[in-house]
DSSP file (Angstrom, degrees, kcal/mol; ACC not computed):
  #  RESIDUE AA STRUCTURE BP1 BP2  ACC     N-H-->O    O-->H-N    N-H-->O    O-->H-N    TCO  KAPPA ALPHA  PHI   PSI    X-CA   Y-CA   Z-CA
    1    1 A N              0   0    0      0, 0.0     3,-0.2     0, 0.0     0, 0.0   0.000 360.0 360.0 360.0  -8.7 -137.8  -26.9   20.6
    2    2 A N    >   +     0   0    0      1,-0.2     3,-1.1     2,-0.1     4,-0.5   0.251 360.0 107.8 -99.6  13.3 -136.9  -27.5   24.2
    3    3 A E  G >  S+     0   0    0      1,-0.3     3,-0.5     2,-0.1    -1,-0.2   0.869  76.2  42.0 -65.2 -46.1 -139.8  -29.8   24.9
    4    4 A G  G 3  S+     0   0    0     -3,-0.2    -1,-0.3     1,-0.2    -2,-0.1   0.281  92.9  87.1 -84.2  10.2 -138.2  -33.3   25.1
    5    5 A L  G X   +     0   0    0     -3,-1.1     3,-2.0     1,-0.2     2,-0.3   0.826  53.0 161.1 -86.0 -33.1 -135.2  -32.1   27.2
    6    6 A G  G X  S+     0   0    0     -3,-0.5     3,-1.1    -4,-0.5     4,-0.3  -0.286  72.7  16.2  61.8-113.4 -136.7  -32.4   30.7
    7    7 A F  G 3  S+     0   0    0     -2,-0.3     3,-0.4     1,-0.2     4,-0.3   0.804 128.2  54.7 -65.4 -32.5 -133.9  -32.5   33.3
    8    8 A W  G <> S+     0   0    0     -3,-2.0     4,-2.6     1,-0.2     5,-0.3   0.470  76.1 100.2 -83.0  -2.8 -131.3  -31.1   30.8
    9    9 A R  H <> S+     0   0    0     -3,-1.1     4,-2.4     1,-0.2     5,-0.3   0.896  81.3  49.4 -58.0 -45.4 -133.2  -28.0   29.8
   10   10 A L  H  > S+     0   0    0     -3,-0.4     4,-2.3    -4,-0.3    -1,-0.2   0.921 114.2  45.1 -58.3 -45.8 -131.2  -25.6   32.1
   11   11 A G  H  > S+     0   0    0     -4,-0.3     4,-2.3     2,-0.2    -1,-0.2   0.899 112.9  49.0 -69.8 -37.9 -127.9  -26.9   30.9
   12   12 A V  H  X S+     0   0    0     -4,-2.6     4,-2.3     2,-0.2    -2,-0.2   0.925 113.6  47.0 -64.5 -45.4 -128.8  -26.9   27.2
   13   13 A N  H  X S+     0   0    0     -4,-2.4     4,-1.5    -5,-0.3    -2,-0.2   0.916 112.9  50.7 -63.7 -40.3 -130.2  -23.3   27.4
   14   14 A F  H  X S+     0   0    0     -4,-2.3     4,-0.5    -5,-0.3    -2,-0.2   0.903 113.1  45.1 -62.3 -41.8 -126.9  -22.3   29.4
   15   15 A L  H >< S+     0   0    0     -4,-2.3     3,-0.5     1,-0.2    -1,-0.2   0.825 106.6  58.8 -75.7 -31.4 -124.7  -23.9   26.7
   16   16 A R  H 3< S+     0   0    0     -4,-2.3    -1,-0.2     1,-0.2    -2,-0.2   0.859 104.8  51.7 -67.4 -31.4 -126.7  -22.3   23.8
   17   17 A R  H 3< S+     0   0    0     -4,-1.5    -1,-0.2    -5,-0.2    -2,-0.2   0.674  95.5  92.1 -78.5 -13.9 -126.0  -18.8   25.2
   18   18 A M  S << S-     0   0    0     -3,-0.5     2,-0.1    -4,-0.5    -3,-0.0  -0.490  78.2-119.2 -78.1 149.2 -122.2  -19.5   25.4
   19   19 A H     >  -     0   0    0     -2,-0.1     4,-2.1     1,-0.1     5,-0.2  -0.415  31.0-107.8 -75.8 163.7 -119.8  -18.7   22.7
   20   20 A F  H  > S+     0   0    0      1,-0.2     4,-2.5     2,-0.2     5,-0.2   0.913 116.6  52.2 -62.4 -45.8 -117.8  -21.6   21.2
   21   21 A P  H  > S+     0   0    0      0, 0.0     4,-2.0     0, 0.0    -1,-0.2   0.882 110.9  50.3 -59.9 -34.8 -114.4  -20.7   22.8
   22   22 A T  H  > S+     0   0    0      2,-0.2     4,-2.3     1,-0.2    -2,-0.2   0.905 110.4  48.7 -65.7 -43.3 -116.1  -20.6   26.2
   23   23 A K  H  X S+     0   0    0     -4,-2.1     4,-2.4     1,-0.2     5,-0.2   0.930 111.1  51.1 -61.1 -44.4 -117.8  -24.0   25.6
   24   24 A L  H  X S+     0   0    0     -4,-2.5     4,-2.1     1,-0.2    -2,-0.2   0.860 110.1  48.7 -56.5 -42.1 -114.4  -25.4   24.5
   25   25 A G  H  X S+     0   0    0     -4,-2.0     4,-2.2     2,-0.2    -1,-0.2   0.872 110.6  51.9 -64.3 -39.6 -112.7  -24.1   27.7
   26   26 A L  H  X S+     0   0    0     -4,-2.3     4,-2.4     1,-0.2    -2,-0.2   0.926 111.5  45.0 -68.0 -44.4 -115.4  -25.5   29.9
   27   27 A I  H  X S+     0   0    0     -4,-2.4     4,-2.2     1,-0.2    -1,-0.2   0.910 111.8  52.9 -72.2 -35.9 -115.2  -28.9   28.4
   28   28 A G  H  X S+     0   0    0     -4,-2.1     4,-1.9    -5,-0.2    -1,-0.2   0.885 111.1  47.8 -57.2 -40.0 -111.3  -28.8   28.6
   29   29 A T  H  X S+     0   0    0     -4,-2.2     4,-1.8     2,-0.2    -2,-0.2   0.917 109.6  51.9 -69.0 -41.5 -111.6  -27.9   32.3
   30   30 A I  H  < S+     0   0    0     -4,-2.4    -2,-0.2     1,-0.2    -1,-0.2   0.899 114.7  43.1 -63.6 -39.2 -114.0  -30.7   32.9
   31   31 A V  H  X S+     0   0    0     -4,-2.2     4,-0.8     1,-0.2    -1,-0.2   0.815 112.5  54.5 -72.8 -31.6 -111.6  -33.2   31.2
   32   32 A M  H  X S+     0   0    0     -4,-1.9     4,-3.0    -5,-0.2     5,-0.2   0.805  93.6  68.2 -74.8 -33.7 -108.5  -31.8   33.0
   33   33 A I  H  X S+     0   0    0     -4,-1.8     4,-2.2     1,-0.2    -1,-0.2   0.947 102.9  42.1 -62.7 -52.2 -109.7  -32.1   36.5
   34   34 A P  H  > S+     0   0    0      0, 0.0     4,-2.4     0, 0.0    -1,-0.2   0.873 114.1  54.6 -63.4 -33.1 -109.7  -36.0   36.7
   35   35 A L  H  X S+     0   0    0     -4,-0.8     4,-2.4     2,-0.2    -2,-0.2   0.940 108.8  47.5 -62.5 -46.9 -106.3  -36.0   34.8
   36   36 A L  H  X S+     0   0    0     -4,-3.0     4,-2.5     2,-0.2    -1,-0.2   0.873 110.4  51.4 -63.1 -39.3 -104.8  -33.6   37.4
   37   37 A V  H  X S+     0   0    0     -4,-2.2     4,-2.2    -5,-0.2    -1,-0.2   0.932 111.7  47.1 -64.4 -44.7 -106.1  -35.7   40.3
   38   38 A V  H  X S+     0   0    0     -4,-2.4     4,-2.3     2,-0.2    -2,-0.2   0.907 112.9  49.6 -61.3 -43.7 -104.6  -38.9   38.8
   39   39 A A  H  X S+     0   0    0     -4,-2.4     4,-2.3    -5,-0.2    -2,-0.2   0.932 108.4  53.8 -62.0 -44.3 -101.3  -37.1   38.2
   40   40 A F  H  X S+     0   0    0     -4,-2.5     4,-1.9     1,-0.2    -2,-0.2   0.941 111.8  43.0 -54.1 -53.6 -101.3  -35.8   41.7
   41   41 A F  H  X S+     0   0    0     -4,-2.2     4,-2.5     1,-0.2    -1,-0.2   0.843 113.1  54.4 -66.6 -32.2 -101.7  -39.4   43.2
   42   42 A L  H  X S+     0   0    0     -4,-2.3     4,-2.4     1,-0.2    -1,-0.2   0.919 109.4  46.3 -67.8 -40.9  -99.1  -40.7   40.7
   43   43 A V  H  X S+     0   0    0     -4,-2.3     4,-1.8     2,-0.2    -1,-0.2   0.858 112.2  52.3 -66.2 -34.3  -96.6  -38.2   41.8
   44   44 A Q  H  X S+     0   0    0     -4,-1.9     4,-2.2    -5,-0.2    -2,-0.2   0.933 111.4  46.8 -64.9 -47.7  -97.4  -39.0   45.5
   45   45 A R  H  X S+     0   0    0     -4,-2.5     4,-2.1     1,-0.2    -2,-0.2   0.886 109.7  51.0 -65.7 -40.1  -96.9  -42.6   44.9
   46   46 A Q  H  X S+     0   0    0     -4,-2.4     4,-1.9     2,-0.2    -1,-0.2   0.845 109.5  52.6 -69.1 -31.2  -93.6  -42.2   43.0
   47   47 A N  H  X S+     0   0    0     -4,-1.8     4,-2.6     2,-0.2    -2,-0.2   0.885 109.6  48.4 -67.3 -38.6  -92.2  -40.0   45.8
   48   48 A A  H  X S+     0   0    0     -4,-2.2     4,-1.9     2,-0.2    -2,-0.2   0.887 111.3  50.2 -63.4 -37.2  -93.1  -42.6   48.4
   49   49 A D  H  X S+     0   0    0     -4,-2.1     4,-2.2     2,-0.2    -2,-0.2   0.860 111.3  48.9 -63.2 -40.9  -91.5  -45.3   46.3
   50   50 A L  H  X S+     0   0    0     -4,-1.9     4,-2.3     2,-0.2     5,-0.2   0.908 109.8  51.4 -70.3 -44.3  -88.3  -43.1   45.9
   51   51 A D  H  X S+     0   0    0     -4,-2.6     4,-2.0     1,-0.2    -2,-0.2   0.923 112.1  46.9 -60.3 -42.6  -88.2  -42.5   49.7
   52   52 A F  H  X S+     0   0    0     -4,-1.9     4,-2.4     1,-0.2    -2,-0.2   0.905 111.7  50.5 -62.7 -43.2  -88.5  -46.3   50.3
   53   53 A T  H  X S+     0   0    0     -4,-2.2     4,-2.4     1,-0.2    -1,-0.2   0.880 110.2  50.4 -64.6 -41.2  -85.8  -47.0   47.7
   54   54 A L  H  X S+     0   0    0     -4,-2.3     4,-2.1     2,-0.2    -1,-0.2   0.883 110.1  48.6 -64.9 -39.3  -83.5  -44.5   49.3
   55   55 A T  H  X S+     0   0    0     -4,-2.0     4,-2.5    -5,-0.2    -2,-0.2   0.899 109.7  53.8 -67.4 -40.5  -83.9  -46.0   52.8
   56   56 A E  H  X S+     0   0    0     -4,-2.4     4,-1.9     2,-0.2    -2,-0.2   0.957 107.8  50.8 -57.4 -51.0  -83.3  -49.5   51.3
   57   57 A A  H  X S+     0   0    0     -4,-2.4     4,-1.0     1,-0.2    -1,-0.2   0.891 109.9  48.8 -56.8 -41.0  -80.0  -48.2   49.8
   58   58 A Q  H >X S+     0   0    0     -4,-2.1     4,-0.7     1,-0.2     3,-0.6   0.919 109.8  52.9 -67.4 -39.1  -78.9  -46.8   53.1
   59   59 A G  H >X S+     0   0    0     -4,-2.5     3,-1.1     1,-0.2     4,-0.7   0.859 101.3  60.4 -56.9 -36.2  -79.8  -50.1   54.7
   60   60 A L  H >X S+     0   0    0     -4,-1.9     4,-0.9     1,-0.3     3,-0.5   0.795  94.7  62.9 -68.4 -27.7  -77.7  -52.0   52.2
   61   61 A T  H << S+     0   0    0     -4,-1.0    -1,-0.3    -3,-0.6    -2,-0.2   0.773 106.9  45.8 -68.7 -23.2  -74.6  -50.0   53.4
   62   62 A L  H <X S+     0   0    0     -3,-1.1     4,-1.8    -4,-0.7    -1,-0.2   0.608  96.4  76.1 -86.3 -15.6  -75.2  -51.7   56.8
   63   63 A L  H <X S+     0   0    0     -4,-0.7     4,-3.2    -3,-0.5     5,-0.3   0.954  92.1  49.1 -67.9 -49.5  -75.8  -55.2   55.5
   64   64 A R  H  X S+     0   0    0     -4,-0.9     4,-1.9     1,-0.2    -1,-0.2   0.938 115.5  41.1 -58.2 -50.6  -72.1  -56.2   54.7
   65   65 A P  H  > S+     0   0    0      0, 0.0     4,-1.6     0, 0.0    43,-0.2   0.854 116.5  50.7 -66.2 -30.8  -70.6  -55.1   58.0
   66   66 A T  H  X S+     0   0    0     -4,-1.8     4,-2.4     2,-0.2    -2,-0.2   0.923 109.0  49.7 -68.9 -45.1  -73.5  -56.5   59.9
   67   67 A M  H  X S+     0   0    0     -4,-3.2     4,-2.7     1,-0.2    -1,-0.2   0.864 107.9  55.5 -63.3 -32.5  -73.3  -59.9   58.1
   68   68 A R  H  X S+     0   0    0     -4,-1.9     4,-2.2    -5,-0.3    -1,-0.2   0.902 106.5  49.7 -68.0 -37.2  -69.6  -60.0   58.9
   69   69 A V  H  X S+     0   0    0     -4,-1.6     4,-2.2     2,-0.2    -2,-0.2   0.930 111.5  50.4 -63.8 -41.9  -70.4  -59.6   62.7
   70   70 A V  H  X S+     0   0    0     -4,-2.4     4,-2.4     1,-0.2    -2,-0.2   0.949 111.3  47.8 -59.1 -48.9  -73.0  -62.5   62.3
   71   71 A T  H  X S+     0   0    0     -4,-2.7     4,-2.0     1,-0.2    -1,-0.2   0.888 113.4  47.2 -61.1 -41.7  -70.4  -64.7   60.7
   72   72 A L  H  X S+     0   0    0     -4,-2.2     4,-2.2     2,-0.2    -1,-0.2   0.812 109.0  53.1 -73.1 -31.4  -67.8  -63.9   63.3
   73   73 A V  H  X S+     0   0    0     -4,-2.2     4,-2.5     2,-0.2    -2,-0.2   0.931 109.7  50.0 -68.0 -41.8  -70.2  -64.5   66.2
   74   74 A Q  H  X S+     0   0    0     -4,-2.4     4,-2.0     2,-0.2    -2,-0.2   0.892 112.3  47.1 -59.1 -40.5  -71.0  -67.9   64.6
   75   75 A K  H  X S+     0   0    0     -4,-2.0     4,-2.5     2,-0.2    -1,-0.2   0.863 111.9  50.1 -67.0 -37.9  -67.2  -68.6   64.4
   76   76 A H  H  X S+     0   0    0     -4,-2.2     4,-2.7     2,-0.2     5,-0.2   0.865 107.1  55.9 -69.2 -35.8  -66.7  -67.4   68.0
   77   77 A R  H  X S+     0   0    0     -4,-2.5     4,-1.9     2,-0.2    -2,-0.2   0.941 110.1  44.5 -60.0 -49.1  -69.6  -69.7   69.0
   78   78 A G  H  X S+     0   0    0     -4,-2.0     4,-2.6     2,-0.2    -2,-0.2   0.964 117.0  45.0 -61.6 -51.7  -67.9  -72.9   67.5
   79   79 A Q  H  X S+     0   0    0     -4,-2.5     4,-2.3     1,-0.2    -2,-0.2   0.878 113.0  49.4 -65.9 -33.7  -64.5  -72.0   68.9
   80   80 A T  H  X S+     0   0    0     -4,-2.7     4,-2.6     2,-0.2    -1,-0.2   0.866 110.6  51.9 -68.1 -34.4  -65.8  -71.1   72.3
   81   81 A N  H  X S+     0   0    0     -4,-1.9     4,-1.0    -5,-0.2    -2,-0.2   0.911 110.6  48.2 -63.0 -44.9  -67.7  -74.4   72.3
   82   82 A I  H  <>S+     0   0    0     -4,-2.6     5,-1.8     2,-0.2     3,-0.4   0.935 112.6  48.6 -61.0 -46.4  -64.5  -76.3   71.4
   83   83 A L  H ><5S+     0   0    0     -4,-2.3     3,-1.5     1,-0.2    -2,-0.2   0.910 111.6  48.2 -60.6 -47.4  -62.6  -74.4   74.2
   84   84 A L  H 3<5S+     0   0    0     -4,-2.6    59,-0.3     1,-0.3    -1,-0.2   0.641 102.7  63.6 -74.1 -14.2  -65.2  -75.1   76.8
   85   85 A S  T 3<5S-     0   0    0     -4,-1.0    -1,-0.3    -3,-0.4    -2,-0.2   0.485 129.1 -93.1 -81.6  -4.3  -65.3  -78.8   75.8
   86   86 A G  T < 5S+     0   0    0     -3,-1.5     2,-1.0    -4,-0.3    -3,-0.2   0.517  86.7 126.1 109.6   7.8  -61.7  -79.0   76.9
   87   87 A N    > < +     0   0    0     -5,-1.8     3,-1.1     1,-0.2    -1,-0.2  -0.789  27.6 175.8-101.7  94.5  -59.6  -78.3   73.9
   88   88 A A  G >   +     0   0    0     -2,-1.0     3,-1.2     1,-0.3     4,-0.3   0.506  65.2  84.0 -76.8  -5.8  -57.2  -75.5   74.9
   89   89 A A  G 3  S+     0   0    0      1,-0.3     4,-0.3     2,-0.1     3,-0.3   0.658  83.1  61.8 -75.6 -13.7  -55.4  -75.6   71.6
   90   90 A I  G <> S+     0   0    0     -3,-1.1     4,-2.2     1,-0.2     3,-0.4   0.577  74.3  95.7 -83.9 -10.3  -58.1  -73.3   70.1
   91   91 A K  H <> S+     0   0    0     -3,-1.2     4,-2.6     1,-0.2     5,-0.2   0.893  81.0  52.4 -55.4 -46.4  -57.4  -70.4   72.4
   92   92 A A  H  > S+     0   0    0     -3,-0.3     4,-1.9    -4,-0.3    -1,-0.2   0.931 112.7  45.3 -56.6 -43.0  -55.1  -68.6   69.9
   93   93 A E  H  > S+     0   0    0     -3,-0.4     4,-2.1    -4,-0.3    -1,-0.2   0.833 110.2  54.1 -67.4 -31.4  -57.7  -68.8   67.2
   94   94 A L  H  X S+     0   0    0     -4,-2.2     4,-2.2     2,-0.2    -1,-0.2   0.896 107.7  49.7 -69.2 -39.7  -60.4  -67.7   69.5
   95   95 A D  H  X S+     0   0    0     -4,-2.6     4,-2.1     2,-0.2    -2,-0.2   0.905 111.1  50.2 -63.5 -41.5  -58.4  -64.6   70.5
   96   96 A K  H  X S+     0   0    0     -4,-1.9     4,-2.1    -5,-0.2    -2,-0.2   0.898 110.1  50.2 -64.8 -38.1  -57.9  -63.8   66.8
   97   97 A T  H  X S+     0   0    0     -4,-2.1     4,-2.6     2,-0.2    -1,-0.2   0.865 107.7  53.2 -67.0 -37.4  -61.6  -64.2   66.2
   98   98 A R  H  X S+     0   0    0     -4,-2.2     4,-2.3     2,-0.2    -1,-0.2   0.888 109.4  49.2 -63.7 -37.9  -62.4  -61.9   69.1
   99   99 A Q  H  X S+     0   0    0     -4,-2.1     4,-2.1     2,-0.2    -2,-0.2   0.912 113.3  46.9 -64.8 -42.4  -60.1  -59.2   67.5
  100  100 A D  H  X S+     0   0    0     -4,-2.1     4,-2.4     2,-0.2    -2,-0.2   0.885 111.2  51.3 -68.4 -38.3  -61.8  -59.6   64.2
  101  101 A L  H  X S+     0   0    0     -4,-2.6     4,-2.5     2,-0.2    -2,-0.2   0.918 108.7  50.4 -65.0 -43.0  -65.2  -59.5   65.8
  102  102 A A  H  X S+     0   0    0     -4,-2.3     4,-2.2     1,-0.2    -2,-0.2   0.897 112.5  48.6 -63.1 -40.0  -64.2  -56.2   67.6
  103  103 A A  H  X S+     0   0    0     -4,-2.1     4,-2.1     2,-0.2    -2,-0.2   0.890 110.6  50.1 -65.5 -38.7  -63.0  -54.8   64.2
  104  104 A A  H  X S+     0   0    0     -4,-2.4     4,-2.4     2,-0.2    -2,-0.2   0.905 109.7  50.8 -67.9 -40.4  -66.2  -55.9   62.5
  105  105 A I  H  X S+     0   0    0     -4,-2.5     4,-2.7     2,-0.2    -2,-0.2   0.940 110.0  50.1 -59.3 -46.7  -68.3  -54.2   65.4
  106  106 A T  H  X S+     0   0    0     -4,-2.2     4,-2.5     1,-0.2    -2,-0.2   0.910 111.2  49.6 -62.4 -40.5  -66.2  -50.9   64.8
  107  107 A D  H  X S+     0   0    0     -4,-2.1     4,-2.2     2,-0.2    -1,-0.2   0.876 110.3  50.4 -66.7 -36.1  -66.9  -51.1   61.0
  108  108 A T  H  X S+     0   0    0     -4,-2.4     4,-2.7   -43,-0.2    -2,-0.2   0.922 109.2  50.8 -68.7 -42.2  -70.6  -51.6   61.6
  109  109 A Q  H  X S+     0   0    0     -4,-2.7     4,-2.2     2,-0.2    -2,-0.2   0.918 110.5  49.5 -59.9 -43.1  -70.6  -48.6   63.9
  110  110 A A  H  X S+     0   0    0     -4,-2.5     4,-1.7     2,-0.2    -2,-0.2   0.917 111.7  48.8 -60.5 -43.1  -68.9  -46.5   61.3
  111  111 A A  H  X S+     0   0    0     -4,-2.2     4,-0.7     1,-0.2    -2,-0.2   0.919 110.3  51.0 -63.9 -40.5  -71.4  -47.6   58.7
  112  112 A L  H >< S+     0   0    0     -4,-2.7     3,-0.9     1,-0.2     5,-0.4   0.901 109.0  50.7 -65.3 -38.4  -74.2  -46.8   61.0
  113  113 A K  H 3< S+     0   0    0     -4,-2.2    -1,-0.2     1,-0.2    -2,-0.2   0.838 106.7  56.9 -63.7 -33.3  -72.9  -43.3   61.6
  114  114 A S  H 3< S+     0   0    0     -4,-1.7    -1,-0.2    -5,-0.1     2,-0.2   0.590  99.5  70.3 -77.6  -9.6  -72.6  -42.7   57.9
  115  115 A T  S << S-     0   0    0     -3,-0.9     2,-0.4    -4,-0.7   -56,-0.0  -0.569  80.5-128.2 -98.2 167.9  -76.3  -43.4   57.3
  116  116 A E        +     0   0    0     -2,-0.2     3,-0.1     1,-0.1    -3,-0.1  -0.484  65.0 123.8-111.6  60.9  -79.2  -41.3   58.2
  117  117 A L    >>  +     0   0    0     -5,-0.4     3,-2.0    -2,-0.4     4,-0.6  -0.646  25.2 168.4-123.7  76.1  -81.2  -44.0   59.9
  118  118 A P  T 34 S+     0   0    0      0, 0.0     3,-0.5     0, 0.0    -1,-0.1   0.730  73.7  68.3 -59.5 -24.1  -82.0  -42.8   63.5
  119  119 A S  T 34 S+     0   0    0      1,-0.2     4,-0.5     2,-0.1    44,-0.1   0.732  97.1  55.2 -68.4 -21.9  -84.5  -45.7   64.0
  120  120 A V  T <> S+     0   0    0     -3,-2.0     4,-2.5     1,-0.2     3,-0.3   0.796  86.6  78.7 -83.1 -28.2  -81.6  -48.2   63.9
  121  121 A V  H  X S+     0   0    0     -4,-0.6     4,-3.0    -3,-0.5     5,-0.2   0.893  92.2  47.6 -57.2 -49.2  -79.5  -46.7   66.7
  122  122 A P  H  > S+     0   0    0      0, 0.0     4,-1.8     0, 0.0    -1,-0.2   0.902 114.1  48.8 -56.9 -38.7  -81.6  -48.1   69.7
  123  123 A L  H  > S+     0   0    0     -4,-0.5     4,-2.2    -3,-0.3    -2,-0.2   0.941 113.4  45.8 -67.5 -47.4  -81.6  -51.6   68.2
  124  124 A W  H  X S+     0   0    0     -4,-2.5     4,-3.6     1,-0.2     5,-0.2   0.893 108.4  57.1 -60.6 -41.0  -77.8  -51.5   67.5
  125  125 A T  H  X S+     0   0    0     -4,-3.0     4,-2.0    -5,-0.3    -1,-0.2   0.917 109.1  46.6 -61.5 -40.5  -77.1  -50.1   71.0
  126  126 A D  H  X S+     0   0    0     -4,-1.8     4,-1.5    -5,-0.2    -1,-0.2   0.911 115.2  44.7 -64.5 -44.5  -78.8  -53.2   72.5
  127  127 A L  H  X S+     0   0    0     -4,-2.2     4,-2.9     1,-0.2    -2,-0.2   0.900 110.2  55.8 -65.2 -40.9  -77.0  -55.6   70.2
  128  128 A L  H  X S+     0   0    0     -4,-3.6     4,-2.4     1,-0.2     5,-0.2   0.904 105.2  51.4 -58.4 -42.4  -73.7  -53.8   70.9
  129  129 A Q  H  X S+     0   0    0     -4,-2.0     4,-1.8    -5,-0.2    -1,-0.2   0.922 112.4  47.0 -65.1 -40.2  -74.0  -54.2   74.6
  130  130 A R  H  X S+     0   0    0     -4,-1.5     4,-0.6     2,-0.2    -2,-0.2   0.886 112.7  49.9 -67.5 -39.3  -74.7  -58.0   74.1
  131  131 A L  H >< S+     0   0    0     -4,-2.9     3,-0.6     1,-0.2    -2,-0.2   0.909 110.6  48.8 -65.3 -38.9  -71.8  -58.3   71.7
  132  132 A T  H 3< S+     0   0    0     -4,-2.4     4,-0.4     1,-0.2    -1,-0.2   0.830 113.1  47.1 -70.7 -32.8  -69.4  -56.6   74.0
  133  133 A A  H 3X S+     0   0    0     -4,-1.8     4,-2.1    -5,-0.2    -1,-0.2   0.541  89.5  91.8 -84.5  -7.1  -70.4  -58.8   76.9
  134  134 A L  H <X S+     0   0    0     -4,-0.6     4,-1.7    -3,-0.6    -1,-0.2   0.913  82.9  47.1 -58.0 -52.6  -70.2  -62.0   74.9
  135  135 A P  H  > S+     0   0    0      0, 0.0     4,-1.0     0, 0.0    -1,-0.2   0.924 118.0  41.1 -62.9 -40.5  -66.5  -62.9   75.6
  136  136 A S  H  > S+     0   0    0     -4,-0.4     4,-0.7     1,-0.2    -2,-0.2   0.820 112.8  55.3 -76.4 -25.9  -66.8  -62.5   79.4
  137  137 A A  H  < S+     0   0    0     -4,-2.1    -1,-0.2     1,-0.2    -3,-0.2   0.801 112.4  42.6 -76.4 -25.8  -70.2  -64.1   79.5
  138  138 A T  H >< S+     0   0    0     -4,-1.7     3,-0.8    -5,-0.2    -1,-0.2   0.624  97.0  74.0 -94.4 -10.7  -69.0  -67.2   77.8
  139  139 A Q  H 3< S+     0   0    0     -4,-1.0    -1,-0.1     1,-0.2    -2,-0.1   0.886 105.9  34.9 -68.6 -39.7  -65.7  -67.7   79.7
  140  140 A Q  T 3< S+     0   0    0     -4,-0.7    -1,-0.2     2,-0.1     2,-0.1   0.205 105.9  96.8 -99.1  14.5  -67.3  -68.9   82.9
  141  141 A S  S <  S-     0   0    0     -3,-0.8     2,-0.2     1,-0.1    -3,-0.1  -0.433  75.4-108.1-101.0 171.1  -70.1  -70.7   81.1
  142  142 A T     >  -     0   0    0     -2,-0.1     4,-2.7     1,-0.1     5,-0.3  -0.575  37.2-106.7 -92.5 164.4  -70.7  -74.3   80.1
  143  143 A A  H  > S+     0   0    0    -59,-0.3     4,-1.9     1,-0.2     5,-0.2   0.906 118.4  47.0 -61.6 -43.0  -70.6  -75.3   76.4
  144  144 A P  H  > S+     0   0    0      0, 0.0     4,-2.5     0, 0.0    -1,-0.2   0.931 114.6  47.0 -63.0 -44.3  -74.4  -75.7   76.0
  145  145 A A  H  > S+     0   0    0      1,-0.2     4,-2.1     2,-0.2    -2,-0.2   0.892 113.3  48.0 -65.6 -39.5  -75.1  -72.4   77.8
  146  146 A S  H  X S+     0   0    0     -4,-2.7     4,-2.1     2,-0.2    -1,-0.2   0.828 110.9  52.0 -72.5 -29.8  -72.5  -70.6   75.7
  147  147 A F  H  X S+     0   0    0     -4,-1.9     4,-2.4    -5,-0.3    -2,-0.2   0.919 110.4  48.6 -66.1 -44.5  -73.9  -72.2   72.5
  148  148 A A  H  X S+     0   0    0     -4,-2.5     4,-2.4     2,-0.2    -2,-0.2   0.874 110.8  50.1 -61.6 -42.4  -77.4  -71.0   73.5
  149  149 A L  H  X S+     0   0    0     -4,-2.1     4,-2.2     2,-0.2    -1,-0.2   0.933 113.9  44.9 -68.1 -44.0  -76.2  -67.4   74.2
  150  150 A H  H  X S+     0   0    0     -4,-2.1     4,-3.1     1,-0.2    -2,-0.2   0.931 112.1  52.5 -63.5 -42.7  -74.4  -67.2   70.9
  151  151 A T  H  X S+     0   0    0     -4,-2.4     4,-2.5     1,-0.2    -2,-0.2   0.895 108.2  50.2 -61.1 -44.3  -77.3  -68.7   69.0
  152  152 A D  H  X S+     0   0    0     -4,-2.4     4,-2.5     2,-0.2    -1,-0.2   0.919 112.2  47.2 -57.6 -45.8  -79.7  -66.2   70.5
  153  153 A L  H  X S+     0   0    0     -4,-2.2     4,-2.8     2,-0.2    -2,-0.2   0.908 112.1  50.1 -66.7 -38.4  -77.4  -63.3   69.5
  154  154 A V  H  X S+     0   0    0     -4,-3.1     4,-2.6     1,-0.2     5,-0.2   0.946 112.4  47.6 -62.3 -44.2  -77.0  -64.7   66.0
  155  155 A R  H  X S+     0   0    0     -4,-2.5     4,-2.6     2,-0.2     5,-0.2   0.908 113.1  47.5 -65.0 -41.4  -80.7  -65.0   65.6
  156  156 A D  H  X S+     0   0    0     -4,-2.5     4,-2.8     2,-0.2     5,-0.4   0.927 113.6  48.3 -66.2 -44.6  -81.4  -61.5   66.9
  157  157 A L  H  X S+     0   0    0     -4,-2.8     4,-2.4    -5,-0.2    -2,-0.2   0.926 114.9  45.5 -60.2 -42.4  -78.7  -60.0   64.6
  158  158 A R  H  < S+     0   0    0     -4,-2.6    -2,-0.2    -5,-0.2    -1,-0.2   0.913 117.1  43.8 -69.9 -42.2  -80.1  -61.9   61.6
  159  159 A E  H  < S+     0   0    0     -4,-2.6    -1,-0.2    -5,-0.2    -2,-0.2   0.890 120.6  38.9 -72.2 -39.6  -83.7  -61.0   62.3
  160  160 A A  H >< S+     0   0    0     -4,-2.8     3,-1.9    -5,-0.2    -2,-0.2   0.956  71.6 172.7 -74.2 -51.1  -83.0  -57.4   63.1
  161  161 A R  T 3< S-     0   0    0     -4,-2.4    -3,-0.1    -5,-0.4   -95,-0.1   0.668  71.3 -84.2  46.5  19.2  -80.4  -56.8   60.4
  162  162 A L  T 3   -     0   0    0      1,-0.1    -1,-0.3    -5,-0.1  -100,-0.1   0.913  68.2-169.8  58.7  43.7  -80.6  -53.2   61.4
  163  163 A R    X   -     0   0    0     -3,-1.9     3,-1.4     1,-0.1     4,-0.2  -0.397  28.0-132.2 -67.8 145.0  -83.6  -52.6   59.2
  164  164 A P  G >  S+     0   0    0      0, 0.0     3,-0.6     0, 0.0   -45,-0.1   0.754 103.1  62.2 -67.5 -22.3  -84.7  -49.0   58.6
  165  165 A D  G >   +     0   0    0      1,-0.2     3,-1.4     2,-0.1    -2,-0.1   0.319  69.6 103.3 -84.1   9.0  -88.3  -49.9   59.3
  166  166 A N  G <  S+     0   0    0     -3,-1.4    -1,-0.2     1,-0.3   -46,-0.0   0.803  74.8  58.4 -62.3 -28.5  -87.7  -51.1   62.9
  167  167 A A  G <         0   0    0     -3,-0.6    -1,-0.3     1,-0.2    -2,-0.1   0.706 360.0 360.0 -76.0 -15.4  -89.1  -47.9   64.4
  168  168 A D    <         0   0    0     -3,-1.4    -1,-0.2    -4,-0.1    -2,-0.2   0.473 360.0 360.0 -79.6 360.0  -92.5  -48.5   62.6
């Protein structure tokens, strides 16, 4: 009765000798292996997505103070340009903007310390040095040079935005 089985003969004979519960367990195991592999990769993917989302949420805590710094640097650029073009009446507003900018920088540093994003620290350190040097660098400058300096800083602040993925 095993004549037409050919290649399958060993497997058929093996299964004929097994009891029904053993056969059922073997089939269940064969079906469960791919399901377990798929479940493993699904859990891996969900954990990676969760880590990414948590990092994004931490990055969002930096967004508001950083964008405030960007806005104030832009305001400082305009006021400095007016002052360097010969209008000294803007000096009081420029001083106020510098104070606001210093406060915004402090807020950004506090937000940075409250997050767990070590990859952002070197980037912020470089930007902080440039931000602190901005008032003195623009006082002895010409209007176009000051405008270019501010514009480069604004561009770098906007592009960097203290992203958590900067280290990658």
